[in-house]
Structure formats: C-alpha cells, structure tokens
N, C-alpha and C positions, 0 to 999 in steps of 0.2 A: 756720236761724236766723230768728227773727222780728224785724223791724225796727220798733221802737216809736216811731220818730222823727217820723213824718208826713212832711211835705214838707221838702226840703232847705233849710235856712236857718241862718245862723250865730248867730241869736238864740235858738235852741232847743237843748236837750240832745239829743244823738243817742246812742242806746245800742242794741246788739243783744243780744237774749235768746236763749240756746240753746234751741231748740224741743225737744230731747231731754230736757232737765231739766224743761221745762214739762210734758211728758207724764208723767214719772216722779214729779213732786213730790207729796208727800202732801197731803191735804186737811186743813186745820186747823180745828177747831171753835171755838177760842178765840184771837181776835186783839184786842189792846187798842191804842188810839191815845191816847197820853198827851200832855198839854199841857206837856211839859218836855223838856229835853235831858239825856240820860243818857250819860255818857262811858264807855260800855261797848260793845264790839263783839261780844262773845261771847254764848253762851247764858246765860240767867238762870233761877233756880228759881221762875218765876212761879207755877206750880201749887202750890208748897209754901207761899209766903208771901203773895202778892198775891191770888190767886183766892179762897182760903178766907176772907179778911177782907172780901170784898164782901157788903154787905147790900142788900136790895131793898125799896123802899117800894111801897105800892100806888098812889101818886100817879104816873100816867103811866109806870109801869114804870121809874122812875128808880132807879139803883143808886148807892150811896155806898161810899167806901172812904177810908182814910187812907194816904197815900204819903209817907214821910219827913216826917211831921208836917203835911202839907197835906191838907185835905179835898178829895176829888174827887167830882164827881157825873157819872154817865154814863148812857148809854142804848145798848141793842143795836140795831143797824140792819142790815137786809139790803141787799145790793147790788141794783141794778136787774136785772130778769130778763134773761137771756142775757149777763150780764157776770160776770166773776170777778176777784177781787183777787189780786195776786201779792206775795209777800215775796221780794225779790231780793237777792242778794249779788253785789256787783261783784267781778270778777276783779281781780288786782293792777293798779294804775293803769298805763295804757300811756304811751308817750312822748307829749309835747306834740303835739297835732294828730291823733293816731291815734284810731280809733273805740273807744268803750268797750264792754266786754262784761260781761254779768251772767248769773248762773245763778238759776233759780227754786228757792227753798228750800221754799216752801209755797204752796198755793192756798187761797183762802177765799171764802165767799159771804155772810158776815155778820161784823160786828165790833162791838166796844163802843168808842164814843168818849167821852172824858172831858173835862170842863171843870173849871177850878179854882174851887171853891166855888159856882159858879152852876149851877142845873139846866139840862140840855140843852133847847133850844127850836128851833122850825123856822127861826128866823133865823140860827142858827149857820152859819158858813161851811161846816163839814163836812156838816151836814144839807142845806144848799142844794146842795152838790156832788153829792149823790145824785140830784138832779133833772136834772142836766146831760145825761145820756145821752138822756133823753126829748126834750130840746131839740135835741140833736145829730141825732137822726133826722129832725127837722123842718127843721133848718138845715144845709145841706151844708158851708159853710165852717168851721163849728165842729166838724163830725164828726171831721176828722183830728186836731184838738187833743185831743178827748176820748179818743181811742184811745191817747194818750200817758199819760193818767191811768188809764184802765181798759182792760183787755184784753177785747175783745168775742169771745165764743165763736162759732165758725163752726158753722153748721147743717149 
C-alpha cells in the first residue's frame, strides 16, 4: 500500500492506495478535467459523444466543445516529467476515524483541462499547478504536499 498522505496531521486527507492496483492499472490516453459537477459515479460513453464533438483551433492549440449547452474551451497538458496522474476509486466508506482506501483505476501522463467559455491561459489555477513539482524539488517543506496531488515515479 502506498500512503499518499504525507505527514500525519488532522488537517489533511489521509488515504492509502493499493500498490497492486497501481501497477496493474491501464494507461489512459484521454483524461478530461471539466469545470462542472456531474452527479454520476459510473462509466460514461465519453468516446461516443464528448470526444468526437471536440474541435481544435490553430490559436495556441485551444480545443472547443459544447457540453450540455455550455461552451467549453480546453487545452491538452502534459504532467511534469517523472510524475503520473492517477484516477482513483475509493473503496466503500469506512467507519468514522478509520483510514480511507482507494484503488487505482487508470494512470495518465497528459490530460485536457477545460474552462467555461474562456480560453485556457497560464494564469489558470490548473495550469499553475503543473509548475508545482518543479518548485517542490527546490522547496523541501512543499515536497510532501505535492506528493498528495501527484504521485512521483520512483527511478
């Protein structure tokens, strides 16, 4: 089990990820980060409806799509070198105070993040988060925090 919690502190989410599911998880080429709450916890036919509707402009590789009547503008981003993203599914909620456990469903090295109507730009919180691992390597106290956001690959 990999502990992604960093240092023990009641102010942070503590979750253990099963390392066997991490090793066996398939690598996904298509991950979308949408600016909305979708009240669905199961699979969705994204490749049938959402992905084919995406159009790409030449302007800074910005993608556009309509989702439930709203225009989204997005950009594909790669994760920092030596890092991978994880799609986790939490096991049934434990009793109050018990450690939470999750299984790795997919791994990814790039994703498309979407904004509502505005083109992606370097000042977006999501784009700025991709620069954090570089900072973490320079700043030790921040390093443990980033490992709760990204899972660093061991060499």
